ZAMAR-436296 format. One record per residue (C-alpha): x, z, y; residue in three letters. Coordinates in steps of 0.25 Angstrom, whole numbers, padded with zeros to 4 digits, always signed. Each point is the difference from the previous one (the first is absolute). Example, Ala and Ser with C-alpha at 12.3 -4.5 7.8 and 13.67 -1.06 7.14 Angstrom:
2
+0049+0031-0018ala/+0006-0002+0014ser/
//
This chain:
917
-0093-0111-0106met/+0013+0003+0008phe/+0015-0006+0001pro/+0009+0005-0010ser/+0006+0008+0011tyr/+0007+0012-0006ser/-0005+0013+0006thr/+0012+0009-0001ser/+0010-0011+0009gln/+0000+0006+0014val/+0015-0003+0001met/+0005-0014+0004gln/+0013-0004-0006phe/+0012-0009+0001gln/+0009-0005-0009asn/+0014-0004-0004leu/+0004-0007-0012ser/+0012-0008-0008val/-0004-0010+0010glu/+0002+0008+0013asp/+0014+0004-0006gly/-0002+0011-0011leu/+0009+0001-0010ser/-0009+0002-0009asn/-0018+0001-0001asn/+0002+0015-0010phe/+0002+0010+0014val/+0005+0013-0009lys/+0002+0008+0014ser/-0003+0000+0013val/+0008+0008+0011tyr/+0003-0001+0015lys/+0012+0006+0004asp/+0003+0007+0014ser/+0004-0013+0008asp/-0014-0004-0004gly/+0002-0011-0009tyr/-0009-0001-0013met/+0008-0001-0012trp/-0005-0006-0014phe/+0006+0003-0015gly/-0003-0012-0009thr/+0003-0004-0011leu/+0009-0010+0003asp/+0006+0010+0011gly/-0002+0006+0014ile/-0006-0007+0011asp/-0001+0004+0016arg/-0012-0002+0010phe/+0001+0001+0014asp/-0015-0005+0003gly/+0004-0015+0002thr/+0012-0003-0012glu/+0002+0003-0012val/+0016+0001-0004val/+0004+0003-0015asn/+0010+0009-0003tyr/+0001-0003-0014ser/+0013-0006+0001asn/+0007+0015+0005trp/-0001+0005-0014phe/+0013+0000-0010asp/-0007-0010-0010asn/-0007-0009+0010lys/-0016+0005-0005thr/-0006+0012-0002glu/-0012+0006-0003ser/-0004+0010+0011val/-0009+0013-0004asn/+0003+0008+0012ala/+0006+0000+0013ile/+0000+0013+0009ile/+0011+0004+0014glu/+0007+0013+0000asp/+0002+0007+0012ala/+0012-0005+0003asp/-0005-0017+0001asn/+0005-0002-0012lys/-0010-0008-0009leu/-0001+0002-0015trp/-0006-0009-0010ile/-0003+0001-0014gly/-0001-0011-0011thr/-0004-0003-0014glu/+0014+0003-0005thr/+0008+0007+0014lys/+0001+0009+0012leu/+0005-0006+0012tyr/+0004+0005+0016cys/+0001-0008+0011trp/+0005+0005+0015asn/-0007-0013+0008lys/+0015-0004+0005ser/+0006-0006-0014thr/-0004-0014-0007pro/-0001+0010-0013leu/-0008+0006-0006phe/+0006+0013-0004asn/+0002+0002-0017tyr/-0004+0016-0004ile/+0001+0002-0012asn/-0008+0012-0007ile/+0003-0005-0015gly/-0002-0010-0010ser/-0003-0015+0007ser/-0014+0001-0008lys/-0003+0013+0009thr/-0015-0006+0008arg/-0002+0007+0013val/-0015+0000+0000asn/-0001+0008+0013cys/+0009+0008+0012leu/-0004+0012+0010ala/+0009+0008+0009asn/+0001+0013-0002tyr/+0010+0006+0011thr/+0006-0007+0010asp/+0014-0001-0009ser/-0008-0002-0012ile/-0007-0013-0006val/-0006+0002-0014ile/-0003-0011-0008ala/-0011+0001-0012gly/+0004-0011-0012thr/-0004-0003-0014ser/+0013+0012-0005asn/-0005+0011+0009gly/+0003+0005+0014leu/+0011-0003+0007val/+0006+0008+0013leu/+0009-0008+0011ile/+0007+0004+0012asn/-0002-0011+0010ser/+0016+0002+0006tyr/+0008+0002-0013ser/-0009-0006-0010phe/+0000+0012-0009gln/-0011+0001-0010gln/-0003+0009-0010gln/-0012-0004-0010thr/-0012+0009-0006ile/-0004-0005-0013thr/-0014+0006-0006phe/+0001-0003-0016his/+0015-0002-0008pro/-0006-0013-0003asp/+0002-0011+0012thr/-0008-0009-0005leu/-0012+0013-0002asn/-0011-0005+0011asn/-0001+0012+0007ile/+0015-0004+0005asn/-0007-0012+0007asn/-0001+0005+0014val/-0013-0008+0006thr/-0004+0006+0012gly/+0006+0013+0008ile/-0005+0008+0012val/+0010+0010+0009val/-0008+0012+0003arg/+0012+0009+0004asn/+0014+0003-0004lys/-0003+0007-0013lys/-0011-0007-0006gln/-0001-0014-0002ile/-0013-0008-0008trp/+0005-0011-0009leu/-0011-0009-0008thr/+0006-0005-0014thr/-0006-0010-0008ser/-0001+0013-0010gly/-0006+0010+0010gly/+0001+0008+0014leu/+0013+0006+0002ile/+0003+0014+0011gln/+0016-0001+0002val/+0009+0008+0008asn/+0011-0007+0004pro/+0010+0012+0003glu/-0001+0005-0014asn/-0005-0011-0007lys/-0011+0007-0006lys/-0014-0007-0004his/-0013+0002-0005leu/-0009-0011-0007val/-0013-0002+0001phe/-0011-0008-0008lys/-0014-0004+0002met/-0001+0000-0016gly/+0004+0009-0011gln/+0006-0014-0009arg/+0015+0000+0006asn/-0003-0016-0003asn/-0014+0000+0008asp/-0002-0013+0008pro/-0006+0007+0012val/+0015+0006+0003asn/+0003-0014+0003arg/+0001+0003+0013phe/+0005-0012+0011ser/+0002+0006+0013cys/-0005+0012+0008leu/-0003+0005+0015thr/-0004+0013+0007ile/-0009+0004+0009ile/-0002+0014+0004gly/+0002+0009-0012asn/-0004-0011-0010glu/+0007-0010-0007leu/-0006-0012-0004phe/+0006-0008-0013ile/-0003-0014-0002gly/-0002-0003-0016thr/+0002-0013-0009gln/-0012+0002-0007ser/-0009+0010+0007ser/+0000-0001+0015gly/+0002+0012+0009val/+0003+0014-0003leu/+0003+0012+0009ser/+0010+0012-0001phe/-0004+0011+0008asp/+0012+0006+0004leu/-0007+0013+0001asn/-0002+0003-0014asn/+0007-0010-0007tyr/-0011-0007-0006lys/-0004-0016-0002phe/-0014-0003+0002arg/-0008-0014-0003ser/-0003-0009+0011leu/-0013-0008+0003pro/+0002-0015-0003asp/+0005-0008+0009ile/-0005-0012-0005gly/+0016-0004-0007asn/+0007+0009-0009asn/+0015-0007-0001tyr/+0006+0007+0014ile/+0013-0009+0005leu/+0002+0007+0013ser/-0004+0012+0009met/+0001+0005+0015his/-0007+0011+0004gly/-0001+0007+0016asp/-0004+0011+0009ser/-0013-0006+0002ser/-0003+0003-0014lys/-0002-0014-0004thr/+0007-0005-0013leu/+0004-0015-0003tyr/+0000-0005-0013val/+0006-0013-0005gly/-0005-0004-0013thr/+0003-0011-0010asp/-0013-0008+0003ala/-0008+0007+0008gly/+0007-0002+0012gly/+0002+0012+0012leu/-0008+0011-0002lys/-0002+0010+0013val/-0005+0014-0005val/-0004+0012+0009asn/+0004+0010-0008val/-0009+0012+0006thr/-0014-0011-0003thr/+0005-0009-0010trp/-0004-0010+0007glu/+0006-0014-0007val/+0002-0011+0010lys/+0006-0014-0006ser/+0008-0011+0005ile/+0001-0011-0009glu/+0003-0014+0000his/-0012-0010+0004asp/+0002-0015-0002asn/-0009-0003+0010ser/+0008+0009+0011asp/+0013-0003+0004pro/+0003+0010+0006ser/-0003+0009-0012ser/+0012+0006-0008ile/+0006-0012-0009val/+0001+0008-0013ser/-0009+0012-0007asn/+0013+0004-0007ala/+0007+0010+0011val/+0013+0004-0006tyr/+0004+0006+0015ser/-0005+0005+0013phe/+0006+0005+0012phe/-0009+0004+0013ile/+0009+0002+0014asp/-0001+0008+0012glu/-0011-0009+0004leu/-0009+0000-0012gly/+0003-0013-0004arg/-0001-0002-0015tyr/+0011-0008-0007trp/-0004-0003-0014val/+0011-0008-0010gly/-0005-0006-0012thr/+0002-0005-0012tyr/-0002-0014+0001ser/-0005-0003+0016gly/+0012+0005+0007gly/-0005+0010+0012val/-0011+0003+0006ser/+0000+0007+0015tyr/-0011+0005+0009ser/-0004-0004+0013leu/+0002+0012+0009pro/-0013+0004+0009thr/+0000+0013+0011asn/-0016-0001-0005gly/-0005-0005+0012val/-0005-0011-0006phe/-0008-0002-0013lys/-0005-0011-0009ile/-0015+0002-0001tyr/-0003+0004-0016asn/-0016+0003-0004his/-0003+0006-0014gly/+0006-0013-0010ser/+0001-0009+0013phe/+0015-0002+0005tyr/+0001-0009+0013ser/+0015-0001-0002gly/-0002-0013-0009asn/-0008-0008+0010ser/+0002-0007+0011ser/-0010+0005+0010val/-0008-0009+0010arg/-0009+0008+0006ser/-0009+0015+0001ile/-0012+0006+0006tyr/-0005+0013-0001phe/-0014+0002+0004asp/-0006+0014+0006thr/-0007+0003-0015glu/+0014+0001-0006gly/-0001-0014-0007tyr/+0015-0006+0000lys/+0002-0016-0003his/+0012-0006-0001ile/+0001-0014-0003gly/+0016-0007-0007thr/+0004-0011-0006arg/-0007+0007-0013asp/-0015+0002+0003gly/-0004+0009+0006leu/-0001+0016-0001phe/-0011+0010+0005ile/-0001+0014+0000met/-0012+0006+0001lys/-0002+0015+0007pro/+0002+0012-0009asp/+0005-0011-0009ser/+0013+0003-0012lys/+0002-0014-0001glu/+0000-0014+0006ile/-0009-0011-0003lys/+0008-0015-0002trp/-0007-0010+0003val/+0005-0015-0004lys/-0006-0014+0003lys/+0000-0002-0017asp/-0007+0013-0002asp/-0010+0000+0012ile/-0010-0010+0005lys/+0000-0003+0014gly/+0015+0002+0002leu/+0006-0013+0000arg/+0015+0004+0002ser/+0010+0011-0005asp/+0009-0001+0015ile/-0009+0009+0010ile/+0004-0003+0014leu/-0009+0007+0008asn/-0011+0010+0000ile/-0009+0004+0009tyr/-0012+0009+0001pro/-0014-0010+0004trp/-0015+0007+0000asn/+0004+0011-0010asn/+0007-0008-0009lys/+0012-0005-0002val/+0007-0015+0003leu/+0013-0004-0009ile/+0007-0010+0007gly/+0008-0009-0011thr/+0010-0011-0003tyr/-0006-0011-0005gly/-0014+0007-0004gly/-0005+0001+0014gly/-0010+0011+0002ile/-0007+0012-0009ser/-0008+0011+0002val/+0002+0013-0004tyr/-0013+0010-0001thr/+0004+0013+0000lys/-0007+0009-0011gly/-0004-0009-0007gln/+0012-0006-0005asp/-0006-0014+0002val/+0008-0015+0006phe/-0008-0011+0007glu/+0003-0013+0006thr/+0001-0001+0015phe/-0006-0011+0008ile/-0001-0013-0007asp/+0011-0008+0006asn/+0013-0004-0008asp/+0011+0006+0009asp/-0009+0013-0004phe/-0001-0004-0012tyr/+0016-0006-0003asn/+0008+0002+0013gly/+0011+0008+0003cys/-0007+0013+0008ile/+0011+0007+0010tyr/-0008+0009+0010gly/-0013+0005+0005phe/-0005+0007+0012gly/-0015+0002+0008thr/-0001-0002+0015asp/-0009+0008+0008lys/-0014-0007-0005asp/+0003+0004-0012asn/+0004-0015-0005asn/+0009+0000-0011leu/+0013-0009+0002trp/+0010-0007-0011ile/+0013-0005-0001gly/+0004-0010-0010ser/+0010-0011-0002leu/-0011-0009+0003gln/-0004+0005+0011gly/-0010+0010+0008leu/-0014+0006-0003tyr/-0010+0007+0008cys/-0010+0005-0007val/-0013+0005+0004asn/-0003+0013-0008thr/-0015-0001+0000lys/-0003-0015-0002thr/+0014+0000-0009asp/+0002-0015+0008ser/+0014-0003+0004phe/+0006-0008+0010asn/+0014-0007-0003phe/+0014-0003+0007phe/+0010-0008-0003ser/+0011-0006+0008glu/-0007-0011+0005leu/-0009+0007+0009gln/+0000+0013+0011asp/+0014+0001+0000gly/+0004+0005-0016leu/+0015-0008+0001thr/+0001+0004-0012asp/-0010+0002-0013lys/+0010+0008-0010arg/-0003+0014+0003ile/+0008+0012-0005tyr/-0007+0010+0010ser/-0012+0006+0010ile/-0005+0009+0007phe/-0011+0005+0011ile/+0006+0008+0011asp/-0007+0014+0008ser/-0002-0012+0010gln/-0006-0010-0011asn/+0010-0010+0002arg/+0002-0009-0014leu/+0014+0000-0003trp/+0003-0011-0011ala/+0015+0001-0007gly/+0004-0015-0005thr/+0011-0006-0008met/+0005-0006+0013thr/-0001+0012+0011gly/-0012+0009+0006thr/-0012-0004+0007leu/-0010+0009+0008val/-0015-0002+0003phe/-0010+0005+0008asp/-0013-0001-0009ile/-0014-0003+0007ile/-0012-0002-0009asp/+0005-0001-0014asn/+0012-0011+0006thr/+0014+0000+0005ile/+0007-0002+0015lys/+0015-0002-0001pro/+0003+0009+0012ile/+0009-0003+0011asp/+0015+0009-0001leu/+0012-0001+0011tyr/+0008+0004-0012ile/+0005-0006-0012asn/-0005+0004-0014leu/+0009+0002-0013pro/+0001-0015-0007val/+0004+0008-0012his/-0008+0000-0011lys/-0010+0013+0002thr/-0005+0009-0012ile/-0002+0014+0006ser/-0007+0006+0013phe/-0001+0014+0007phe/-0008+0005+0011glu/+0006+0014+0004asp/-0006+0012+0008ser/+0006-0005+0013phe/-0008-0015-0003arg/+0013-0007-0003asn/-0002-0011-0010ile/+0012+0000-0010trp/+0004-0012-0008ile/+0006-0005-0011gly/+0008-0011-0003thr/+0007-0006-0013glu/+0015-0003+0005lys/-0004+0004+0015gly/+0001+0014+0001gly/-0011+0010+0007leu/-0007-0004+0014phe/-0009+0010+0008lys/-0009-0004+0011leu/-0006+0007+0008ser/-0015+0002+0000asp/-0003-0010+0012asp/+0010-0010-0007leu/+0006-0001+0013lys/+0016+0003-0005thr/+0007-0001-0015ile/+0013+0006-0007ser/+0006-0003-0012asn/+0007+0009-0009ile/+0008-0004-0012thr/+0012+0004-0010asp/+0011+0002+0012ala/-0009+0011+0007asp/-0002+0006-0013gly/-0010-0005-0008leu/+0004-0003-0016pro/-0005-0013+0000ser/-0005-0012+0009asn/-0012-0003-0008ser/-0010+0013+0003val/-0010+0002-0009thr/-0011+0010+0005ala/+0001+0012+0011ile/-0008+0012+0000thr/+0001+0012+0010glu/+0001+0014-0003ser/+0000+0008+0013lys/-0001-0008+0014pro/+0012-0006+0001gly/+0007+0001-0012val/-0001-0012-0010tyr/+0001-0004-0015trp/+0005-0012-0004ile/+0001-0008-0013ser/+0009-0014-0002thr/+0005-0007-0011leu/+0013+0008+0000lys/-0004+0014+0002gly/-0008+0011+0008leu/+0003+0005+0014cys/-0005+0011+0010lys/-0002-0004+0014tyr/-0001+0011+0010asp/-0003-0006+0015ser/+0002+0012+0007gln/+0017+0001-0003ile/+0001-0015-0004asp/+0005+0004-0013arg/-0001-0007-0014tyr/+0001+0007-0014tyr/+0003-0009-0013thr/-0005+0004-0014phe/+0005-0007-0013gln/+0001+0004-0013ile/+0008+0011+0003ser/-0012+0008+0005asp/-0012-0002-0011gly/-0003-0014+0002leu/-0004-0009-0014pro/+0005-0011+0008gly/+0002-0007+0013leu/-0009-0012+0000val/-0013+0004+0007phe/-0011-0010-0001asn/-0008-0005+0013pro/-0012+0009+0005ser/+0000+0010-0012ala/+0001+0012+0009ile/-0010+0011+0000tyr/-0001+0015+0009lys/-0009+0009-0007asp/-0007+0010+0007lys/+0009+0011-0003asp/+0012-0010+0007asn/+0006-0004-0012ile/+0005-0013+0000ile/-0002-0011-0014trp/+0006-0011+0001leu/+0001-0011-0011gly/+0014-0003-0005asn/+0005-0011-0011glu/+0004+0012-0009lys/-0013+0008+0002gly/-0010+0010+0012leu/+0010+0008+0006val/-0005+0013+0009tyr/+0004+0009+0010phe/-0005+0011+0009asp/+0002-0006+0013ser/+0003+0014+0007phe/+0008+0005-0010gly/+0013+0003+0001ser/+0011-0011-0003leu/+0011+0005-0005glu/+0013-0006+0002gln/+0009-0004-0011arg/+0010+0008-0004cys/+0016-0003+0004ser/+0006-0012-0008asp/+0013+0003-0005lys/+0009-0011+0006ile/+0014-0004-0009val/+0012-0010+0003ile/+0000-0009-0010thr/+0012-0011+0003glu/+0011+0000+0011leu/+0006-0010+0004phe/+0014+0001+0008val/+0005-0014+0005asp/-0011-0007-0006gly/+0002+0005-0013asn/-0009+0010-0011met/+0010+0012-0002ile/+0000+0004-0015asp/-0005+0015+0000pro/+0007+0002-0012tyr/+0014-0009+0003asn/+0004+0003+0014ser/+0007+0009+0009glu/-0010+0000+0011ile/-0010+0007-0011leu/+0005+0012-0007asn/-0014+0004-0003arg/-0015-0006-0001pro/-0005-0007+0011leu/-0011+0007+0001ser/+0008+0013+0001arg/+0010-0004+0010ile/-0001+0003+0014glu/+0011-0006+0007gln/+0006-0014-0002ile/+0015+0000+0004gln/+0005-0013+0004leu/+0015-0005+0000asn/+0007-0006+0012arg/-0006-0014+0003gly/-0011+0002-0007gln/-0011+0000+0009asn/-0015-0008-0004ser/-0008+0009-0010ile/-0014-0002-0007gly/-0010+0007-0007phe/-0013-0002-0009lys/-0006+0012-0001phe/-0015+0002-0009leu/-0012+0009+0001ala/-0001+0009-0013leu/-0015+0000+0002asn/-0004-0010-0011tyr/-0009-0006+0007leu/-0004-0018+0003ser/+0014-0002+0008pro/-0009-0006+0010thr/-0004+0014+0005glu/+0013+0005+0002asn/+0004-0005+0016lys/+0011+0005+0004tyr/+0009+0005+0013ala/+0014+0003+0003cys/+0011+0003+0012arg/+0015+0002+0000leu/-0002+0012+0010lys/+0014-0004+0007ser/-0006-0013+0005lys/-0015+0005+0003ser/-0008+0012-0004asp/-0011-0010+0000lys/-0007-0006-0015trp/+0001-0015+0000glu/-0011+0000-0010ile/+0002-0010-0012leu/-0014+0000-0008gly/+0002-0004-0013his/+0015-0005+0002val/+0007+0011-0009asn/+0015-0005+0005thr/+0010+0002+0012lys/+0013-0007+0004phe/+0009+0004+0012tyr/+0013-0007+0003asp/+0012+0005+0010arg/-0004+0014+0000leu/+0008+0007+0008pro/+0011+0011-0006pro/-0004+0012+0001gly/-0014+0007-0009asn/-0013-0006+0001his/-0013+0005-0006gln/-0008-0008-0007phe/-0016+0003+0000glu/-0011-0006-0009val/-0015+0006-0002cys/-0012-0006-0004leu/-0013-0003+0011leu/-0011+0010-0002asn/-0015-0006+0002arg/+0001-0004+0011ala/+0012-0007+0002gly/+0008+0010+0007tyr/+0013+0005-0008pro/-0001+0014-0009asp/+0012+0007+0005glu/-0004+0010-0012thr/+0004-0012-0012ser/+0015-0003+0010val/+0012-0003-0009lys/+0014+0002+0008ser/+0013-0006-0003leu/+0013+0003+0008thr/+0009-0014+0000ile/+0014+0006+0005ala/+0008-0013+0005val/+0014+0004-0001arg/+0007-0008+0015pro/+0012-0011-0002ala/+0013+0005+0002trp/-0002-0005+0014his/-0013+0003+0002gln/+0002+0015-0004asn/+0002+0009+0013leu/+0010+0011-0009trp/+0010-0011-0004ile/+0000-0008+0014val/+0004+0014+0007ser/+0009+0005-0010ala/+0007-0016+0002ile/+0001+0002+0016ala/+0003+0016-0001val/+0013-0006-0010leu/+0002-0011+0011ile/+0001+0010+0011ile/+0008+0010-0007gly/+0009-0010-0004leu/+0001-0005+0015ile/+0001+0016+0004leu/+0012+0002-0009gln/+0008-0013+0004gly/-0002+0005+0016leu/+0005+0016-0005leu/+0012-0007-0006tyr/+0004-0007+0012val/-0004+0012+0009leu/+0010+0008-0012arg/+0009-0009+0002thr/+0001-0001+0014lys/+0002+0014+0000lys/+0011+0001-0009lys/+0008-0009+0007ile/-0003+0007+0012lys/+0004+0014-0007lys/+0013-0007-0004met/+0004-0004+0012leu/+0000+0011+0008thr/+0005+0009-0011gly/-0013+0009-0006asn/-0002+0002-0013arg/-0015-0001-0005ala/-0004+0012-0007ile/-0010-0005-0011ala/-0012+0011-0001asn/-0005+0004-0013lys/-0016+0002-0001glu/-0002+0014-0008lys/-0014+0001-0007tyr/-0008+0008+0006glu/-0006+0008-0007ser/-0015+0005-0001ser/-0005+0012+0005his/-0005+0005-0013leu/+0006+0009-0005thr/+0000+0001-0017leu/-0008+0013+0001glu/-0009-0004+0010lys/-0002-0014-0008ser/-0004+0008-0012thr/-0009+0009+0005glu/-0007-0012+0007met/+0000-0006-0015leu/-0007+0011-0006lys/-0012+0003+0012arg/-0002-0015-0002ile/-0002+0000-0015lys/-0009+0013+0003glu/-0008-0008+0008tyr/-0001-0012-0007val/-0003+0008-0014glu/-0011+0010+0007ser/-0007-0009+0008glu/+0001-0013-0011lys/+0001-0010+0011val/+0006-0009-0010tyr/-0013-0002-0005met/-0003-0008+0014lys/+0004-0016-0002glu/+0000-0003+0014asp/+0011+0013+0003leu/+0011-0002+0010lys/+0013+0006+0001ile/-0006+0004+0015ser/-0012+0006-0005his/+0009+0011-0007ile/+0009-0001+0012ala/-0011+0004+0010asp/-0003+0011-0012ser/+0013+0008+0002leu/+0005-0002+0013gly/+0011-0009-0005tyr/+0006-0012+0005thr/-0004-0013-0010ile/+0016-0002+0000his/+0003+0012-0003glu/-0010+0002-0013ile/+0006-0015-0005ser/+0015+0006+0001gln/-0004+0013-0008val/-0008-0007-0011ile/+0013-0011-0001asn/+0010+0012+0003gln/-0003+0011-0011asn/-0009-0010-0009leu/+0006-0014+0003asn/-0013-0004-0002gln/-0007-0009+0012asn/-0015+0004+0005phe/-0007-0008-0010thr/+0006+0004-0010asp/-0001+0014+0001phe/-0016+0000+0003ile/+0000-0010-0014asn/+0006+0012-0007his/-0012+0010+0002tyr/-0010-0013-0002arg/+0004-0002-0014ile/+0001+0013-0003ile/-0014+0001+0002glu/-0005-0010-0006ile/+0007+0003-0013lys/-0008+0012+0002lys/-0012-0007-0001arg/+0002-0010-0009met/+0002+0012-0011leu/-0012+0008+0005asp/-0013-0004-0007glu/-0008+0002+0010lys/+0006-0013+0008tyr/-0002-0007-0015ala/-0012-0008+0006lys/+0008-0006+0012tyr/+0009-0013-0001thr/+0014+0000+0002leu/+0000-0004+0015ile/-0011+0007+0002ala/+0009+0013+0000ile/+0012-0006+0006ala/-0008-0005+0011glu/-0006+0014+0001ser/+0014+0005+0001cys/+0005-0010+0011gly/+0005-0011-0007ile/-0007-0013+0006lys/+0002-0010-0011ser/+0000-0002-0015lys/+0013-0007+0001thr/+0008+0010+0010ser/-0006+0011-0011phe/+0008-0006-0011tyr/+0013-0002+0008arg/+0000+0014+0006ile/-0005+0007-0014phe/+0012-0009-0008lys/+0009+0005+0011lys/-0003+0013+0001glu/-0002+0004-0017thr/+0009-0014-0006gly/-0013-0002-0007lys/-0014-0007+0001thr/-0012+0007+0000pro/-0003-0003-0014ala/+0013+0002-0004glu/-0003+0013+0008phe/-0015+0000-0007leu/+0006-0002-0013ser/+0010+0012-0002gln/-0011+0009+0005asn/-0009-0005-0011gly/-0009-0004+0009lys/
//
């Protein structure tokens, strides 16, 4: 009999519930916004998740609690929330969701979608509603005069193009053209109330709609011939949620059958279900909502279990499964593959044996077979065409391949009941055995043995956790209190005199590399490397780059490249460049705890590792893809020691995640940040670096710390940057988040103010001196009888005549209009002056005198004319207003709205509304 492992459970999930901060374990909708935050709509409200913390936003509704069915973000980054009774919109900068009235208070919003950049559509219990996301003007399309008819209850939306939207309803499938409000209804059966037409959701893959029903499983609708077809059973007929992707994969959430992953070409169905024996399975089989993000991570919202989300993987590291055996539920303690194709996997729950060309794995436990006295398999070792099985508390068992026979080893109490941690064979073919009772040497010809305890022959500690015989026939023993090394002489051991000190930590693994160096893995002491002549020793620790100082196993993939497993992750060490690369959960490892000496490299350079959560394997010569760049957001801002409220502050005028510059008032010169990588990994996997470029271009390594504070910043602009560390521990500059801090100087620090005061003082002094001189001069003239004649300053008019000025303006306009130079966002007056051969002063004077405008307003006038044309042009409908403005030379959203209102007297939304958009 095999263990009850799920044959389909090949993904690992983490779970979120009310204990983690969710407002309710019934999760009806899942969504990821453009900032990278995950949003969950629950029976009792809405929650935001950043990978470490769940923040509840339920009290931001007008009635403090809502059952949230749908969440979506529009082109302007506003969040739309559909509930059982209302529709809300939130601009992310105010502490309240804005209620949008779309009908009666009993109008239920079932689903949401983006129709255009400025139109959001809501599928409701009373039809389809189209809402302008700027003006909030709306129109409703119903499909039956009776608003309570099932055909008006919209349950799913697919936008194919501007003239074709597909809807599932509780009464059939609908095609609707929002421009003329015409629609067609399609039903699977001929009867109006046929239960098969109670459609719950839909998605599109290619030219085919896939429709979820409440009683008939999944249906298909061909968009070429407009015909339904039934599809093979997927194992559950009550469909709750659905998602399709470009790889022709269909994800189906069912009421009690878990998540179904379907290849729509072959209709191969894989089931991801809850498994009581596997804590890494999804938490419930009632999948009400599903979302797959850009990294391929699954987010599963369930009826009563909260949210389950899968661990990302780059496909390098895999968990071994074969037939009905899935190793992900096992603590793998030992591994041995022989040349004949037998695989032996020792776990805490028995021994697994796979014969060559077999589709199944034999599971052997102590209660099921004679000769195996313990289920904890510590070591597997080939011996005289048989296999020795070293166990914890059950001594040694001998397995004969092909015969499935287990026998007792040599008659000895330790071999029958002891804890056997290691085997080794010397050059004379003697078998050496390490146990917690001491060391044994067995003569394989006579089955006689010698026993060595701590009281003799230099064995200072009898508790042996590992043994190894190197290429020079030296015996290495790892004990509770350190490492020992002996010469083997005629079935006996002799301590070797050393000029170096061997590790005194518990020693649990050994390895000899291609250069004949001996590597020693210790518990808490790190990794030690000894030269083959035993004259030099070096110690490698977590300070050098190891994930942990508890090293469980070592092997070499190619000369000088080592793989080191620990109790906190896996490490690759390239000695040629002296660089360490660490791998953790996000790279596909099922867990970070690797077991002692459980390592094996096969003939194909595949490395196998025993992990507490399965048997891990990977191609050591394969490409190790770098983890994709992770988005970092600044989550909290501190000024002068006080946290700034992002929704009620003069410093912040929009969401903190979208701020690029902070302006500090005079006297505010201390600032702090809290930041986070939105990669939804364990916090222990994220390590950060930061710098303040006004101080230094050198990165400061922060490690797991995700806060940074700066005091007494001098006046001026300071650029703060934060990024993640890559696998090698270096700053990954592709993940940099930047923020500029502008510190206003105090009045006495402001050069302009100080200069102005100095000029004023000097001016007053000069005026006083001038007054004295003039007074003296007047007195002198009066005494001499001469009268001063006052001189009148005459206005020096420009050399430009009115005729020439008008002619120049005409030429400037012709040039600007023909060359469309106003489309360049960095356009300067000097560009036009150089092109036309005028001076900057002449162009400025001509525009001012003739148009009563400055140069900037003159250019912006042309830009707004072009923007208005594009806003009304259908070929630009897929672009956002900000994208159109930027393409016409206006740099920012704020500038666009200000200039548009100044030029037209209207907001962009008002302009669109007045023009029927």
